[in-house]
C-alpha positions, 0 to 999 in steps of 0.5 A: 500500500502506498500511503501517498495514493491512500491519502490522495484517494481519501482527499478525492473522496472528501472533495466529492462528498462535499460537492455532493452534499452541497448539491443536495443542499441546493435543491432539497428545499425546492423539491415538491414531491415528498418521496423525492425529497426523502430520497435526497435527504436519505442520500445526503445523510449517507454522504455525511455519514461516510464523510465522518469516516473519511475525516477520521481517516484523514486525521489519523494519517495527519492529512488535511481534507480537500475542498471541491474545485471552486470553479466547479462549485460556482458553476454548479450553483449558478446552473442550479439557480438558473434552472430552478429560477425558470423551471422549479419542477421536480423533473428539472431538479432530478435532471440536474442531480442525475448529471452531478451524480454521473460526473461524481461516479465517473470521477471516482472511477477515474481515481480508483484507476489512478490511485491503484496502490491506495489501501483496500479499505480506502478503495472500499470507501470510494466504491461505497460512495459510487454505490450511494450515488449510482443508487440515487441516480436510479431511484430518482429516474421516476422524477425525470 
């Protein structure tokens, strides 16, 4: 196990979780359907639970977390605000969230390939995050 890859993978998971929670926070209050809102809330809670584990592991490795790319966060927020300002329907919100989930899953797979020598327990965290995001993308398809 290469500690460098382990730390890098944890940092990417940290940034990805922060981005996901931020995206969910941006839209949860705008969702009309209570079942849809519950799915988003449950996923946010799962992200936050996993984030606690990531933060603990980073601390144990004397490593700092990583914030999402500021430009990506800004663009996400602008897109969300613009789309929901004109069309506050749940299907538009589901579309925005699905796009974000797909980008997150793609990035996580890229990091799994890039940081091959990361610890297996850390790879499992990335895979769990992938699973959480893929499951949400499937669950919200009915709102597209």
